[in-house]
C-alpha positions in Angstrom: -0.4 0.2 0.1 2.8 2.2 0.8 4.4 1.5 -2.6 1.2 2.5 -4.4 0.3 5.4 -2.4 3.4 7.1 -3.2 3.1 7.1 -6.8 -0.1 9.6 -6.1 -2.5 7.7 -8.6 -5.8 8.3 -8.6 -7.8 5.4 -10.5 -11.1 5.7 -11.1 -13.9 3.4 -12.5 -13.9 -0.6 -13.1 -9.9 -1.8 -12.2 -8.2 -4.5 -13.0 -5.8 -5.9 -11.1 -3.0 -7.8 -13.7 -1.9 -11.0 -11.7 -0.1 -14.2 -12.9 -2.3 -16.6 -10.9 0.7 -19.4 -10.9 0.6 -22.8 -11.3 0.2 -25.2 -8.3 3.2 -25.0 -6.2 4.5 -22.0 -8.1 5.9 -19.4 -6.6 2.4 -17.3 -7.7 1.7 -13.8 -5.5 0.2 -15.2 -1.9 -3.1 -13.6 -1.4 -2.4 -12.7 2.3 0.1 -10.3 0.8 -1.9 -9.0 -1.7 -5.2 -9.0 -0.6 -5.6 -5.5 1.8 -4.6 -3.9 -1.6 -6.7 -5.0 -3.7 -9.3 -4.8 -1.4 -8.3 -1.1 -1.0 -10.6 -0.5 -4.7 -14.2 -0.2 -4.5 -14.7 -1.4 -8.1 -12.3 -4.6 -8.8 -11.3 -7.4 -10.0 -8.1 -9.8 -10.5 -7.5 -10.5 -13.9 -5.8 -13.3 -16.2 -5.7 -14.9 -19.5 -5.5 -18.1 -20.4 -2.0 -19.8 -21.2 -1.3 -22.1 -24.1 1.5 -24.6 -22.2 -0.7 -27.6 -21.8 -0.9 -27.3 -17.7 -3.6 -26.2 -15.1 -4.5 -22.8 -16.5 -4.9 -23.8 -20.7 -8.6 -24.1 -20.3 -10.9 -21.3 -18.7 -13.1 -24.0 -16.3 -9.3 -25.1 -14.8 -8.1 -21.8 -14.6 -10.9 -20.8 -12.3 -10.4 -23.6 -10.4 -6.5 -22.7 -9.9 -7.4 -19.5 -9.0 -10.0 -20.8 -6.3 -7.6 -23.1 -4.9 -4.7 -20.8 -4.9 -7.0 -18.1 -2.4 -7.4 -15.5 -4.8 -11.6 -15.7 -5.6 -11.4 -15.0 -1.6 -10.3 -11.5 -1.5 -12.1 -10.2 -4.9 -13.6 -11.2 -8.3 -11.5 -13.4 -10.7 -12.0 -12.9 -14.7 -10.3 -14.8 -17.3 -10.2 -11.7 -19.7 -10.7 -14.2 -23.0 -12.9 -16.8 -21.8 -15.3 -15.5 -24.5 -12.8 -14.4 -27.1 -10.4 -11.9 -28.1 -10.0 -8.7 -29.9 -7.2 -6.8 -31.5 -5.5 -3.7 -30.9 -3.0 -2.5 -32.9 0.6 -1.9 -32.0 2.3 1.1 -33.4 6.0 1.4 -34.1 6.9 -2.0 -34.0 9.0 -3.9 -36.1 7.9 -7.7 -34.6 3.8 -7.5 -34.4 1.4 -5.3 -35.7 -1.2 -6.6 -33.8 -1.8 -7.7 -30.1 -4.7 -10.2 -29.6 -6.0 -9.4 -25.8 -8.9 -11.0 -24.4 -12.5 -9.6 -25.0 -12.7 -8.6 -21.2 -10.1 -6.3 -21.6 -12.5 -3.3 -22.8 -14.6 -3.9 -19.4 -12.0 -1.9 -17.6 -11.4 1.5 -17.2 -7.9 0.9 -15.3 -5.1 -1.6 -15.3 -2.8 -2.2 -12.2 -0.1 -4.8 -13.5 0.9 -6.3 -10.1 3.8 -8.7 -11.0 5.9 -11.4 -9.3 9.5 -10.3 -10.5 11.4 -13.7 -11.1 13.4 -15.6 -13.5 12.1 -16.9 -16.8 13.7 -19.8 -19.2 12.7 -17.9 -22.4 12.4 -14.4 -21.1 15.3 -14.1 -18.8 13.4 -13.0 -16.1 9.8 -11.6 -16.2 8.6 -8.3 -14.3 6.0 -5.6 -15.7 6.5 -6.2 -19.5 6.2 -9.8 -19.3 2.7 -9.0 -17.2 1.5 -6.6 -19.6 2.3 -8.2 -22.7 1.8 -12.1 -22.5 0.1 -12.0 -19.2 -2.8 -10.0 -21.2 -2.7 -11.6 -24.4 -5.0 -14.0 -24.6 -4.1 -17.9 -25.7 -3.9 -16.6 -29.5 -2.1 -13.5 -28.8 0.5 -15.5 -26.6 1.3 -17.1 -29.7 1.3 -14.5 -31.8 4.3 -13.0 -29.4 6.1 -16.0 -28.9 6.2 -16.9 -32.6 7.6 -13.5 -33.6 10.7 -12.1 -32.2 9.6 -13.2 -28.4 12.0 -11.1 -27.2 11.0 -8.1 -28.7 7.1 -8.6 -29.2 6.6 -8.1 -25.6 7.9 -4.6 -25.4 5.3 -4.1 -28.8 2.7 -5.8 -27.3 2.8 -4.1 -23.9 3.3 -0.7 -25.5 -0.4 -1.8 -27.4 -1.9 -2.2 -24.2 -0.6 1.1 -22.9 -1.7 3.3 -25.9 -5.0 1.7 -25.5 -5.4 3.0 -22.0 -4.1 6.2 -22.8 -2.1 6.0 -19.6 -4.9 4.5 -17.0 -2.0 1.8 -16.4 0.2 1.7 -13.3 3.1 -1.1 -12.4 4.3 -2.7 -9.6 6.8 -5.3 -9.3 7.2 -7.8 -5.8 10.6 -8.6 -5.5 10.2 -11.9 -3.2 11.3 -15.6 -3.4 13.3 -15.0 -6.7 13.9 -18.2 -8.1 15.4 -18.4 -11.6 11.9 -20.2 -12.2 8.5 -18.7 -13.5 5.3 -18.8 -11.4 4.3 -20.9 -14.9 6.3 -24.1 -13.0 4.9 -26.3 -10.7 8.2 -27.1 -8.7 10.2 -23.7 -9.1 14.0 -24.4 -8.3 14.5 -22.4 -4.4 15.7 -19.2 -4.7 19.0 -18.3 -4.9 18.4 -14.4 -3.9 17.1 -13.1 -0.9 14.0 -10.8 -1.0 14.5 -7.5 -2.1 11.5 -5.2 -1.8 8.7 -3.9 -3.9 8.8 -1.1 -6.5 6.3 0.3 -8.7 6.0 2.9 -11.6 4.0 4.3 -14.3 6.9 3.7 -17.1 7.7 -0.4 -17.0 10.7 -0.4 -18.8 12.1 2.2 -15.6 10.6 -0.1 -13.5 11.8 -3.7 -14.7 15.1 -1.9 -15.6 15.6 -0.9 -12.0 14.6 -4.6 -11.1 17.4 -5.7 -12.8 19.8 -3.5 -11.8 18.9 -5.3 -8.4 19.4 -8.3 -9.5 23.0 -7.3 -11.0 23.6 -6.0 -6.9 22.6 -9.0 -5.4 24.8 -11.8 -3.3 24.1 -14.8 -5.0 22.7 -13.5 -8.4 25.4 -15.4 -10.8 23.0 -17.6 -12.2 20.6 -15.7 -12.7 22.4 -12.7 -14.4 24.1 -15.9 -16.2 19.8 -16.5 -17.0 19.8 -12.8 -18.3 22.7 -12.4 -20.3 22.0 -15.6 -22.2 18.7 -15.2 -23.2 19.6 -11.5 -24.2 16.9 -10.1 -21.6 17.9 -6.9 -21.7 17.0 -6.3 -25.2 13.3 -6.3 -24.1 14.0 -2.9 -22.2 16.2 -1.3 -25.1 13.4 -2.1 -27.7 10.9 -0.8 -25.4 12.5 2.5 -24.8 13.2 2.8 -28.7 9.4 2.6 -29.3 8.5 4.8 -26.7 6.8 2.6 -24.3 9.4 3.9 -21.7 13.0 5.1 -20.9 15.8 2.9 -19.0 17.1 6.0 -17.5 15.0 6.1 -13.5 15.7 8.0 -10.4 14.7 5.6 -7.5 12.9 6.9 -4.9 13.3 4.8 -1.3 10.0 5.6 1.0 11.8 3.1 4.0 11.9 5.2 6.8 
């Protein structure tokens, strides 16, 4: 709550809190951590989209069951945004995709809070705000489109389409806890090699992910995480995001710790 309040945001209307609901056994954000924050909004829903890799969240029915099992239905309404199909958002200035296919329920919301568990990822290098706003908000078809067309750069392009469609009505929060090299899409992730770092927030997803990545480079025990980031050319997502006007890799870090 303190990190969110420090932004001075004033969301209006129906608010979507985009989480990654996570596979069973993963490091998904626990309801007891995010519950009070989510419930501080009057008209709010936790939102997700179906996956394409054939585990517990590929079908809508199984996705809702997973969300219930993880305790999310106890803190807010839960909406699988592509359960009724997808819609196309134009991508301006991209070189990999021209459209981003998001769930049709995307248009039901006035403001998005992209609440991400920052962690490693075996394809993207790391997963943070940009991955959650691109792959995470993309429908099953949209996920395939991003993965199949310059994945590392296409994530930045898809995020820009979401940001453009919302005309600034979006903010991003990254929770840097249980920093495993594995994504929350893994049912049995490796134990974290880095201690918990904290929570960061911004209106700029490029700045936010850059700051989180910089923390990884400064952290004790981060050698394997850094090797994964560099092997998969993860910084290219941020570089391309800056090139297309999604945000800036330059940032000012403001601490709210007393």
